[in-house]
C-alpha positions in Angstrom: 3.8 20.9 8.9 0.8 19.6 7.5 1.3 21.6 4.4 3.0 18.7 2.8 -0.1 16.5 3.1 -2.8 19.0 2.7 -1.2 20.7 -0.4 -0.9 17.3 -2.3 -2.5 17.3 -5.9 -6.0 16.2 -5.4 -5.5 13.7 -8.7 -3.1 11.7 -6.4 -5.7 10.5 -4.1 -8.7 10.3 -6.7 -9.4 6.3 -6.7 -8.6 4.8 -10.2 -9.9 1.2 -11.0 -8.0 -0.9 -13.3 -8.7 -4.6 -14.6 -6.4 -7.0 -14.3 -5.7 -10.7 -15.3 -4.5 -13.2 -12.8 -4.1 -16.5 -13.9 -6.5 -16.4 -16.2 -9.3 -14.5 -13.9 -10.1 -11.0 -14.6 -10.5 -8.8 -11.5 -10.7 -5.4 -10.9 -8.3 -3.6 -8.3 -9.3 0.1 -6.9 -6.5 2.4 -5.6 -5.5 5.8 -5.3 -3.8 7.0 -8.1 -0.5 7.7 -6.2 -0.4 3.8 -5.3 -0.6 3.1 -8.9 2.5 5.5 -9.9 4.2 3.6 -7.1 3.4 0.1 -8.4 4.3 1.2 -11.8 7.6 2.6 -10.6 8.4 -0.6 -8.8 7.4 -2.9 -11.6 9.7 -0.5 -14.1 12.4 -0.9 -11.6 12.1 -4.7 -11.7 11.9 -4.7 -15.3 8.3 -5.9 -15.6 4.9 -5.1 -16.8 2.6 -3.8 -14.1 0.4 -6.9 -14.8 3.0 -9.2 -14.2 4.4 -7.7 -11.1 0.9 -7.8 -9.8 0.6 -11.3 -10.5 3.8 -12.1 -8.9 2.7 -10.5 -5.6 -0.5 -12.3 -5.9 1.0 -15.6 -6.5 3.6 -15.2 -4.0 0.9 -14.5 -0.9 -1.1 -17.4 -2.0 1.9 -19.7 -1.9 2.7 -18.4 1.9 -0.6 -17.8 3.2 -3.4 -18.9 1.2 -6.0 -16.6 -0.6 -5.2 -12.9 0.7 -8.1 -11.4 2.5 -7.7 -7.8 1.1 -5.4 -7.9 -1.7 -5.8 -3.9 -2.5 -4.6 -3.2 1.2 -1.6 -5.4 0.8 -0.6 -3.6 -2.5 -0.9 -0.3 -0.4 1.5 -1.9 2.0 3.9 -2.9 -0.5 3.9 0.4 -1.8 4.7 1.8 1.5 7.5 -0.8 2.3 9.1 0.2 -1.1 9.0 3.8 -0.3 10.6 2.7 3.3 13.3 1.2 1.2 12.5 -2.1 1.9 12.2 -1.7 5.8 8.8 -3.5 6.9 7.0 -1.6 9.4 5.3 -3.3 12.6 2.7 -2.4 14.7 4.5 -3.5 17.7 6.5 -0.6 16.8 3.9 1.8 16.6 3.3 4.2 19.7 -0.4 4.7 18.4 -1.9 1.3 19.0 -5.1 2.6 20.6 -8.5 2.6 18.7 -9.0 6.3 19.7 -7.0 9.1 18.1 -7.2 12.5 19.6 -6.0 15.9 18.2 -3.8 16.4 21.3 -0.8 18.7 20.1 1.5 16.3 22.0 2.0 12.3 20.9 1.1 10.0 23.4 3.4 8.8 25.7 3.6 5.1 26.6 2.8 3.7 29.8 5.9 2.6 31.9 
């Protein structure tokens, strides 16, 4: 079952750092190569350059919530939302809310 994950090309999870100018400020963003691929795909679909797309996400977050605490994590969540066909995930939907993860074969059951 995990072959799909463990057999992934190592290049996909290598960290890549890219410089980007957001509102005149040059910054670096470090993401796994697979996330850069997904961001490029999203930008292409929107007919935007990658820089313009990332800047728009940044401005959107600043407008709604103020400075983003961890913009890199936000980009990863944007990628997973895109892969999930726009359906946002919620922590309240997760059955794995504990800080402890075990290697049990059966998924944890919710308390009734």
